[in-house]
C-alpha positions in Angstrom: 117.0 61.6 196.2 116.4 57.8 195.1 117.5 54.8 197.8 118.0 51.3 196.1 118.5 48.3 197.8 119.6 45.2 196.8 119.0 41.4 197.9 119.1 37.8 196.8 123.2 37.5 196.5 124.7 34.4 198.2 127.0 31.4 197.5 126.4 29.5 194.6 128.5 26.2 192.7 128.9 26.9 189.3 126.4 26.0 186.9 123.7 26.9 189.3 121.4 30.2 189.1 120.7 33.4 191.4 117.9 35.9 191.1 119.1 39.7 192.1 116.5 41.9 192.9 116.5 46.1 193.4 113.6 48.2 195.0 113.8 51.5 194.9 112.0 54.2 196.9 112.0 58.1 197.1 111.4 58.5 193.1 109.2 58.0 190.4 111.0 55.2 189.3 109.0 54.9 185.6 111.1 57.7 185.2 114.4 56.2 185.8 116.4 53.2 183.4 118.1 50.8 186.0 121.3 48.8 185.2 123.5 46.3 187.2 126.8 46.5 187.9 129.5 44.7 189.1 132.7 44.9 190.3 135.2 41.9 190.9 138.0 42.2 193.7 140.7 44.4 192.5 139.3 45.3 189.5 136.8 48.2 188.3 133.4 48.2 188.2 131.2 47.3 184.9 128.2 47.0 183.0 126.4 44.3 182.7 122.7 44.8 181.6 120.3 47.7 181.4 116.8 48.4 181.0 114.5 51.0 179.5 112.2 53.0 181.2 109.4 50.6 180.9 111.3 47.5 180.5 110.8 47.3 176.4 114.8 47.8 175.9 117.5 45.7 177.6 121.1 45.9 177.1 124.1 43.0 178.0 127.3 42.8 178.2 128.7 39.5 175.9 130.2 37.3 178.9 126.5 37.4 180.0 124.2 37.2 177.1 122.0 34.1 176.8 122.5 33.6 181.0 121.2 36.6 182.4 117.8 38.1 182.0 117.3 41.8 183.6 113.6 42.6 183.9 111.6 45.6 185.9 108.5 45.9 187.7 107.4 49.1 187.9 104.3 48.4 189.6 106.5 47.3 192.4 109.4 49.3 192.1 111.9 46.6 191.5 114.2 45.3 189.2 115.7 41.8 188.8 118.7 39.8 187.7 118.0 36.0 186.9 121.1 34.7 186.3 121.7 31.0 185.3 124.2 28.8 184.6 127.0 31.0 186.7 130.4 30.4 186.4 132.9 31.5 188.9 134.2 34.6 187.1 130.5 36.3 187.8 132.1 36.0 191.3 131.4 40.2 192.4 129.8 42.6 194.7 126.4 43.2 192.1 125.2 46.9 191.9 122.1 48.4 191.0 121.7 51.3 189.8 119.3 54.1 188.3 119.7 56.6 185.6 116.8 59.5 185.0 115.6 59.7 181.4 113.5 62.5 180.7 113.4 61.9 177.2 113.5 59.0 175.1 111.8 56.2 177.1 113.3 53.6 174.6 117.2 53.4 175.8 119.1 51.2 178.0 122.2 52.8 179.7 125.3 51.2 179.6 128.4 53.4 181.3 128.4 54.0 184.9 128.4 58.0 184.3 125.2 57.5 183.1 123.6 56.2 185.9 122.9 58.8 189.2 122.0 56.7 191.9 123.4 53.5 193.2 122.9 51.1 195.7 125.0 49.4 198.5 125.5 46.5 196.8 125.3 42.3 197.0 128.1 39.8 197.1 127.5 37.1 194.7 130.0 34.1 194.6 130.3 31.3 192.3 132.3 28.2 193.7 133.8 25.7 191.7 
C-alpha cells in the first residue's frame, strides 16, 4: 500500500508561481509512474502532468505545457510540480497519483484509471 502526501498549495496572484510536492511511503517508489491531476469546483478530475519511473519521460496536458514542470527524486521518494505563470483557470484541488509499472520503465501515464494510489489533494487558488 502506497501513501501519498501533497504539500505546497496556497493562494497566489495571476502570473505568480507555486511548487507542489508529493512524498510517497509504503512502496518501492521507483516502480511507480507518477502524476498530477486537478479538479476544479463542479468539474471532473483531469490529468495535468505525468512522469515515468526513472523521470526520463514526461507528459503534460496542453493548457499547462511550457508553464508547468514535473520532476521526481527517487532517492527522496518525491515528485514536484513547478507551476509558473499561473492563471485563474488553474484554480483547483491538485492530486498526486502513483501507478505501478512492471514492464516498460519509460512510460508516463495520462489516464486516471492507470493510477492506483492517490493523495488527499492540496488546494491551489489563483486570484485575478
